C-alpha positions, 0 to 999 in steps of 0.5 A, a space after each residue: 517614514 518608519 524607524 526601520 527605513 530610517 535604521 536603513 539609511 544610516 546603515 547604508 551610510 555607515 557601510 558606504 564610509 566603511 567599504 562601499 555600496 553595491 549598484 543595487 544599495 546606491 540605488 536603495 540609498 537614493 530612493 530611501 533618501 528621496 522618500 525621507 526628503 519628500 516627507 520632510 518637505 511635506 511635513 515642514 509645508 504643512 507647519 508653514 501653512 499653519 503660520 500667521 504673522 501678527 501686523 503692526 495694527 494687532 491683526 494676523 496675516 497668513 504667511 505667504 510664499 516670497 514672490 521671486 523675480 522671473 529671471 532669478 535662479 
């Protein structure tokens, strides 16, 4: 996401607080936020994929996703 898109998100947020948005602007804001969140999550996942945890014996183990119970929400 480039700087102009982030600036547009910020502009729409300020405008929403000041005077409100049109339906088209609301849709644009939602789409830009979704794109920002996707890129943020992808970047964070990439970072976590490169994390290793040192074990008590001195070896390193790749960080694993926590397993959840089947009925957990």
